[in-house]
C-alpha positions, 0 to 999 in steps of 0.5 A: 504535508504530512499524511493520514490514512483512510480519511476523506480529508487527506484528499483533495481531487478525484482521480479521474475514473469513470463514475459509470463503471456499471453499465449492463442492463438489469435484464441482461444480468438476469439472463446471465445469472440463470445461464451460470446457474443452469450450465456452470461457469463457462469461458464468458466468466473469464476476464480475457475470453468473451464479453467482461463481467460488469455486474452479477449476483455474488452467487454467480460470482462464486460459481465462476470461481470454482474450477471444474474438470474442464474449466479454470477461471482467468488469473485475472478473475481469481485475484479480482474476486478474491480481493474484492469478495471480502467486502461481502463475505468473509474469506473462511466463508467464501473458501467454504462455499467453494468447497461445498460447490467442488464436493457437489459438482464433483460428487466427492461425497460419493464412494467410490470416486470417479478416478478419471474425473477427479484426476482432471479436477484435482490439479485445478482445485490445487491451482486455485488453492495455491494461488489463493495462499500465494496472493492473500496469505494472511487469510490463512492465518485463520485456522478455518481456512487451513481446515477448509484446505485440508478437507478438500484435499483429503477428499480428492487425495484417494485418487492420487497420492500426489495430491497429498504431497502437493498440499504438504509443499503448499502448507510448508511454503504457506507457514514459511511466508507467514512466519517471515511476515510476522517477523517483518511486521513486528520489525516494522512496528518496533522501528515505528514505535522507536521513530515516534520519538520527539525531541523538542528540547533539542532546540536548546542545542542550537545555543550549544557547541556543534560537537554535541549534536548529530545531524545527517550530514554528519552521518551521510553527506552524499545524496545518492547514498542517502537516496539509495538508503531511503529506497531500502526503507520504502521497499522494506515497507512495501514488501509487507503491504497486502493487497487486501489491505487497500480493500480493508482500509475503506470497508464500509457497511453495505446498505443493501447487505442486511449482515454485519460488515465482514470486518470490524474496526479491530480486524481491518488489518490495515497495520502495515499500510498505516505504518507506511503512512507513518513513515512518510510523516516522519520523513517530512518532519526529519527533513524539516528538523534537519533544516531548522536545527542548525544555528547558523544560516550558511549551514541551514542553506547547506542542508536545504542544498543536500535534501534537494540533491537527494530528492533529485536522486530519489526522482531518478531512482524512481522513489517518488514517495521519498521525493514527495516526502522531502518536498513536503518537509521543505515546504512545511511553514516552519522551513518556508518562512526561513527567507534569509536561509532560502536566499542563501541556498541554490534552489533551481533544482528545487523548483524543477522537482516541485513542478514534477510533483505539482498538484495541478491537473490532478498531479498531471506532471507526476502521473506522467513521470510514473508512467515512464518509470513503470514502462522502464520497469516493465522493460528492464534488464536489472533490478536497479531499472525495476524500482518504481515506488509510487507517492503512496498517498496519491494511490490511496487517494485514487483508490479511495475515490474509486470506492467513494465514487461507485457503489459496491452493488447495484439496485438489483443487488448485483455486485458492481463487478467492473468497479473491482476490476478497476480496483484490482488493476490498480492494486495489482500494478502496485503489487508487481512494483512492491516485489522488487528486491532492492539493488543497493547495499544497506548502510546500517548507520544511515538506516538506524539514523533514519529510523531513530533520529529525534525529530521536532513536533510542529511546535518544536519546528516553529520554535527552532525557526523563530530561533534561526530567524526572528519573527516578522509580525506580532502574531509570530512574536506572541507565539515565539514567546509562548513556545519559549515558555512551554518548551525551553522552560522545561529543559 
């Protein structure tokens, strides 16, 4: 069924993660924090070397992020902390803290600078800043972020002029990336707004000549081609979703933190994620509309069989989100009640696909298929084999329950870092999948239809359904009469 984002009501079952992610003893963490403050970050702070961090104070985690002449944090730690830290400290403030520690530890406010020491430190801080701009570019839409970046490089540049060149390259790539992201987001928003058109009055066309109607089969009658174009739409949406949106979607006031939340409702910046959920809903309703629209039972059965084949091709491609949207659309009540129509259609393949996406056992069959697609992606030799488009609402559900089931902070005030390691693992896997370039050639006519074809509202679908196959009981008859008056009476 169509979905909503950022709401517990869209989720039905927990995702099977351990509710005991924070397992370190408070005494052990106090010792670890004291050592980190006295000696600075060492190999034990990395996720790959030494014992993994399960919890620590925010200050300790920030210390572990800061590189020195002889230390650089593991890449997994950098991603995990930059992703999760925004729940506790705004990115500009975090970068300011990082720069302050760098200045203090490397004595960058002293004159003259220790050139040999700075030349060992310089490449490492530039690497951290580069990773930050590449992985979380939207953080740098805030001018304060760019200001901190320029300031720290300005302090180390006297020791090596090459640092200026590196800074300029980083800023140039960042500017280009942000410009492309803005263009893409504007395009997605424009398409999303145009796609919201609902034309229940099209029900009246069921009694008019077919040549005045447009339908999917007149635009594309090849299931594989439509599955390819759906994959284009999916990957386009995925490409604009930043990792930070998964955290910001569920940000809440920290009861152990006396400060204000890092993100107000206006600044959560989850527009790309929300646009993707709207696309899923649109595809559900588009499928249902296409099935309910034809006046003749035989035509409706042909449309059902066509979308079953499209869904199968989506499964083979690895496009599970479109697959689930198609199944959801075909299972909507106005469609499922068309018993005579379904009786004319060949549905054996549909039941197989339904079995693959069965929610039983927390979507066990789907998760098995997803693991198979992910394995194929990791060993692939072509972009065609690398495609993995997860059922997005289930991914959001998993993250939602991880967030709800585990506290952000422990009673001693430490950050529950093990929770965020698991969160980062799920998000990092998604980030790998979304970077795949679509290998299929675009068909603009099909894409235009997918984005702009009018769709019925729920009332419109019921009315079209009743017009196709008469109501079976008094409740349906009363609803049909009311809908005819409300919808067709305005045409």
